[in-house]
Each structure stands twice: as C-alpha cells, then as structure tokens.
N, C-alpha and C positions, 0 to 999 in steps of 0.2 A: 268612818264611812258607813252609811246605813247598809243593813244586810240586803243582799240581792242586787246591789249596785256594783258593776264591774269597775275595777281599778283602771283608769285610762292608760297608765303605764303598762299594765298587763295586756290590755287590749292592743296596744301598739306592738307589744312583744309578739302576741299571737299573729297579728297581721304580717309583721316582718318575717316571722318563721314560715308562715304559709307561702308568702311570696318566694322566699328563698328555696323552699322545697319544690314548688311548682316549676321554678326556673330550671333547676338542674334535672328534674325528671322529664322535662321536655314538653310539658303541657302548655307552657308559655314560651313562645318563640321570640327571642330578642333579635334585634337587627344583627346580622352577621358582621364579623370584622371586615373592615374595608380591604378590598383587594387592589386598591390603586397602587401604582408603582411609586418609587421614591420621588419621581419627577411629577407625580400627580396625574399621570396618563392612565387611561383605561386600557388594560391589556386585552388581547384577543381571547375570547372564550371558545375553547375547542373541545369537541367530544373525542372519544377514542377513534372513531372512524376517520375523522379529519387528521388526527395526529398520525395514524397509521399511513394515510395517503401521502402526507408530507414526507415522512421518513422513507417510505418505499420509493418515492420519486426522486428525492434529492439528497439522501444520506451519502456523503462522499465515499465512504467505504464500499457501499453498494455500487456506486457509479464506477469506482475503480475495478471492482470485481466483474462488472459487465464488460469492461474493456479487456480484461484478462481473458474472458470467454471468447471475445471476438478475435483476439490474437491467437488463441489456441485453435480456433476454427480455421484461421488463415494458414496456420502451420500445417493443419491437416490437408487442406486443399493443395498446398505446396508440395506435400509428400508424393503426390501422384506424378510429379515430373519425371520420375524414374521410368515410368511406363510410356512416356511420350518421346518421339524422336527429336533430335537436335538438328535444326535446319539453318543454313546460312546462305547468303547470296552476296556477290561482290561485282561491282561494275567499275570499269576504269576507262577513261578517255585521255589520250595524249596527242599533242601536236608537236611536230619536230621540223625544224628548218635549219639547214646548214648553208652558210654564206648566202649566195643569191639563188640557190636551188629552190625548186618549188617545195613548199611545205607539205608535209605528209601528216595525215591523221590516222590514228590507230585506236581501236577499241578492243576491250576484252570484257567478257562476262563469264562468271563462274558461279555455280551453286553446288552445295554438298549437303547430304543428309546422312546422319548416323543414328543408330539406335542400339541400345544394349538389350540383346535378346534374352540373355540369362545372366544373372548376377549372384547365383547361389541363394536366391530368395531374399536378398537384401532389400530390394525395392518393396516386396510384399511386406516384409517386417517393418519397414519405415512407415508404410501406410497404416498398418495395424497399430504401431506404437503411437503415431500422431493421433489416430482416432481415439485410442484409449486415453491419451493425455487430454484431448478435447472433452471427452465425457467426464474425466476426473475434474476438469476445471468447471464444468457445469454443476457437478455435485458440490464442489467447493463453494460455488456461488450460492447454492441452496443452503449450505451450512452457514455461510456468512449472513444470509438473509434471515435465517432462523435466529441467529444470535442478535442481530440488529432488532428484530421484532421483540425479542425478550427485553433487551435494554430499553427500547422505547416504551414497552409496557411497564417496566419497572419505574421509569422516570414519570410516566403518566400517573401511575398509582401513588407514588410517593408525593407528587405534587397535590393530587386529590386528597390524600391523607393529611398533608400539611395544611391545606385549606380548611378541612373539617376540624382538625385539631385546633386551629386558630379560633374558629367559631366556638368550639367547646371550651377552650381556655377563657374566652371572653365571658361565656356563661358562668364558668366557675368563679371568675373574678367578681362578677356581679353578686353571686351568692355569698362569696367571702366578705364582700362589703356589707351586705345585709346582716350576716352573722356577727360582724364586728359591731354593728349598731345594736344588735340584740344584747351582746355582752356588755356594751357600754351602758345601756339602759339598766341592766341588772347591777352593774357596778355603781352607777349613780344612785340606785335604790338601796344600796348596801347589801345586796344579796350575792355579790361576786367580788373577789379580791383583785388587786391591781395586776398581779401576775397573769391572770387569765386574760385581762384586757390587753396587756402588752403582747401576749401570744396571739390573740385574735388580730391585732394590728400587724404583727409580723407575718402572719399567714396571708393577710390581704396583700401586703407588699410583695410577698413571694408570688402570689397569684398574678399580680400586675407584671412582674418580671416574666412569668411564664407566657403571658400574652405577647409581650414584646419579643421574646425569644421565638415564639411560634410565627409571628409576622416576619421576622428575619429569615426563618427557615423557609418560608414561602419563596422568598427571593432566591435562595440557594437552589431549591428544587425547580423553580421556574427556569433558571439558567441551564440546569441539567437537562430539562426537557427540550429547551430551545436547541441545544447541541444535537440531540437526537433527531430533531426535525430538519436537519441540514444546515445548522448554524443560523437559525432564524432568531437571533438575539433581539433584533429590533421589534419583534412581535411582543416580547415579554408576556408569554401566554399564561392564561389561567385555564383551568379545565372544568368540565361539568360531568357529573356522573354520580352513581350511587354504589359504594363499595359492596354493600350487601347484595344488590341485584347482580353485580358483576361476578359473584361467586357461582360456579357451576355446582351441580349436585355431585356427590361422590359417586364414583363408578360402582355399579351393583355387583360386578363380578371381576375376578382377577384377570388382567390382560395376559395375552400370550407374549411374555417378554422376549422369548427367543425369536419369535417371528418379527416383532417390532425392531429388535436389534439389527436384523438383516437389512432393513430398508431405511435406516437412518442415513442421511446424506454423508456424514463423515465416514461411515463404514463403506458405503457405496463408492466413495472417492478412493479409499484405500484399496478396494477390490480392483478398480480400474487401474490404479498405479501398479498393482501386482501384475496384472495382465500386460501392462506396458513394459514392465521389466522382463516378462516372458518373451515379448516381441523383440526386446533388445538382445536376448540370448540368440534368437534366430538370426538377427543381423550380424552378431559377432561370429556365428558359425559360417556365414557366407564367405569369410576369408579363406576357408579351407576348400571351397568349390572353385572350379574354373569359371571364367567369365567369357561370354560369347557376345561379340559386337558385330553388327552388320553396318556397312557404309556404302554410299554411292555418290558420285560427283559427275558434273557435266561442266565443260568449259568451251567457250567459243571466242576466238580472238583473230585479229588480222587487221590489215589496212582497209579502210573504207574504199569502195563499197563492197569489197569481196567478203571479208571476214569468213574465210573458208577453212580456218584451222579449228577443227572440232575435236574434243577429247571426251571420252566416256570412261568412267571407272566404276566398278562395282566389286564387292567382295565382303568377306567377313574375317574376323580374327578370333582366335581362342587363346586365352591367357591362363596358364596353369601355375598356381602358386606352389613354390617348392620350399623355400626357407627364407625367413626374414628376421632371424635372430630371436625367435620365440615371442615376438610381439603379439601375434594373433592368438597364441595359446594363453598368454597372460590376460588378454582382453576377454577371452571366453570365460576363464575362471572368475574374473571380476564380475562379469555379467551374471553368471550363475549365482555368485554370492549375493549380488544385488537382488536377484529374484527371491532367494531364500529370506533375505532381510525384509523384503516387501511382504512376503507371506507372514512372517512372524509379527510384523507391525500391524498387518490387517487383523490378525488374531488378537493382539493386545487391544487395539481400538474397539473391536467387536466385544471383547470381554468387559472392557471398561464401560461401554455403552449399555451392556446388559445389566451390570451392577448399578449404573446410574439410573436406569429406568426403575428398578426396584426401589432404590432410595427415594427418588423424587415422587413416585407413586405413593409410597408410605407416608412421606411428609405431607403430601397433599391431603390424604385421608385424615391424618392427625389434625391438620390445620382446620379443615372443614368441621370436624367433630368438636374441636376446641372452641369454635365460635358459639356452639350451643351451650357449652360449659360456661363460657363467660356471660351469656345471656341469663343463665340461671343465677349466677352470682350477682349480676346487676339487679335482677328482680328481688333477690333477698336483701341487697343493700338498700334498695328503694323502700322496702317495707320497714327495715330497721331505722332508716333515717326519718321516716314519717313518724314513727312511734317515739323515737328519742327526742325529736324536736318538741313534741308536746310535753314529754316528761321533763325536759330541761327547763321549760318555762314554769312548770309547776314545782321545780326543785326536787324532782324524784331521781334524777341522775346528775352526776357531777359533770363539771365542765370537761374534765379529761375524757370521761366516757363518751360524752356527746361529741367532742372533738375527734375522737378515734372513729366514731361511726360516720361522721361527716367526711373524714379523710377516706374511709373505706368506700363511700359512695363515689367520691371523686375518682379514686383509683379504679373502681369498677367501670365507670364510664370510659376512662382512657384505655383500660385494658380491653374492653370490647371493641373500641375503635381500632386499636392495634391488632387485635385478633382478626378483624375483618380485612385489614390491610395485608396481614401475613397470609391469610387464606388465598387472597387474589394473587399474591406473589408466588405462593406455593403452586398454584395451578399453572402460572406462567412457567415456572421451572419444570413442571411435569410436561407441558407442551414442548418446551425447548429440548428436553431429554429425548423426545420423539423426533426432533428435527423439524417440527412444524413451524409455519411462518405466520404472517399477519392474519390470514383468513381464519385461522383456528381460534382466535381470541374472541370472547364475547364482547359485544358493545357495552 
C-alpha cells in the first residue's frame, strides 16, 4: 500500500473505537432501555411529590394509625364521665280491673341523680392518663409516618436507580459490542489471537445478561414502590428524577444531637407513656381514700287524676376503705413499678435515638463526600480509556491491559451511579433518625 494511504481496516478500527468511547463517556446519548411492562403497557410516570402524596393519603399502615388516634381521643373524652352526674328517669302506667268493677288507672314517675363528689383523685387520674395516652398515640402516628416516608423514599430511589442502571447497562452492552468488533477485525488481520476474541465475545454476552437482569430489577422495584403507594400495583409505576440533584449539601456545622433527641416522635411518645404511668399511680392510690357520693331522687305516683303520692330524697354517703386482702396495696406497688419501667424505657429510647442521630449524620456526610471521590475516579477512568483505545489500535498496549482499562471505566460508571443512590438513601436515613416526614425530603 502506498505511503500516506490509511489502511481501511485501521480506519474502521479507529471509527469503532471512537464510537465506543463516546458512547460510554456520555457524549452520545443512545435511546434508553424500554420501560414498558411485561404486558406492553405504558406505566405511570411519577415524580417524588406525587409518590409522597399517594403514600401519605392511602398507605394502609398510616390509615390504621389515624384510626388509632381517633380511638385514643374518644377514650380521652370518655374519661370525663367521672366528673358528670348519673341521671335516670322512669315512667310507668298500669290499668287494673277486677270482675265487673270499674277499671282503675295508675301512673308513677320517678327520677334520680347521683354524683361522685370525691373519689380519691381517681377521676382526675383517669383524665390525665387518657390524655397522655392520646398524646402518645399522636406521637406514635408521627413516628409511623416518618418510617413510611423513609420506606417510600427508599422505594422511589431504588426504582429510579434501577431505571438509570438499565440505561447504563444498555450503553455498556453497545460499547461491548463495538469492542468485540474491534477485536474481531484485529483477529482477522492477524494482529490478535483467538483467545482474546473469545473473551471479547464472552464479555459482550455478559453485558447482554446484565441488561436483562437490570430490566427485571425494574419490575421488582416497581412492585416495591407500588406497595408503598397504597397497593397501587395496577399503576405499574415508573419514576422521574435526577439522583444527583436529589442530594442535599452536607451540613456545615455539627447539629445539637442532644436537643434533636428530645423532640423525636418515638422519644416524645415514651415520655407521654411515662406520664400516663404516673397518672396510673395516682389512680391506684385512690383506693386508700374515702369516696363521697351525693344523690337525690323524686317520685310521684297514684291513681289518676290525683297522683298525690310524692316522694323526695336527698343525701350523701361516705365510704371508707378498711381492708380488702391487700389487693389495693399490690396494685399500687405494681403501678409504681410500671412507672419506673416506663422511665427506664424512655431513657433507653432517648439514648438509642441520640446514638442513631450521630451514626446517620456521619454516614450521610461520608456518602456525600464519597460521591465526589467517585467522580474523580470516573474522570481518571475516562482519560485512561481514551488513551488506551488509541494505543490498542496502534498495538502499543496488550489486549489484557486494554480490557482491564475498559472494565475499570465500566466499574467507575456503575460505582458513581451507586454512590449517588447511596447518598440519597443516607440522607433519607438521616431525616428518619430525626423523626421527619414527607415534607422534609427534596423533590
């Protein structure tokens, strides 16, 4: 071949290498992998705000928790009955006839009212206990909502990651196909041995398997998200978003973990339960106090039309407890033990929350910083891949070295995508450790 004329085979090699490099470095955007369902239906495309709204509105665990709050409120309202009087009324009419005598009609009317004036503070304790239990149930709802928000966020992020991984795997498979053709051309030109060609073919087959595996993973993550949306499996949702944009910047200063631990819903719930246990002690102590009850009644009866028998009664009673076999004393000891148990449980939950805050905050910082580390590695891998592609065409590097650098580029791309996912999930864990809910997450 005359000097200065390029070998057509080498020109094709350079073209294929350039295309392969551009594809994986992101300059050339291929069509993303299809997100159609197995039945060929187009799924609903949801953003984070829409997913959060569905979950907050229809998640069955949240709905059940709301009903529990309503029940606790009803119990609180019912506890006021001890301060209200009991009133009743009775009316009776009878007609009597003996043989041929004239029938007689008689009527009676009676009403009575009674009220417990003093019960050793038992009624007050019941109201306090019911109110604390109601507040505890509200904080329990906040804690459940925080956990559901985390699980929804995790499902959303994992589906978004699965979709982006499927696209990336598709890009990688296309690049592996082009690399196989490059090796085949070199093999046909006598510049590469059969073993390298077989490995290039095997790598391409593996890349195609990775594509299929990633597509199946989308189905799995799609179902996981549908469950968090209130069981909307018929939607077969896909999601839209950008993992990198979803990452918040790392906190500039160290939070006040002690102050945060005091306002976490799970800690607040335990504090209310501790106070409810204290109210129960007061209720048990009431057994050692006398009870004072007032009552009044009025009755009117007789034959019509006279009804001239009227009765009035009014009075009060005092009941002094003396001895009932030690039952009251045992109940008081048990209530005091329950109060101490509630106090220690509160301390344990608060200490665990404090430690969890530090752990999740540290993991969040590490995850955000690690994204920048992976970006540096990807930049280096892109440079090395660009250089090695040219060198391999010119025979300056072996197939093994070129293959190692290509694999490093693939690994760097996937590692960065995984790091972005992990950073978003780490932030979600950090928000969950604070007991925050849907509104705290970035769109």
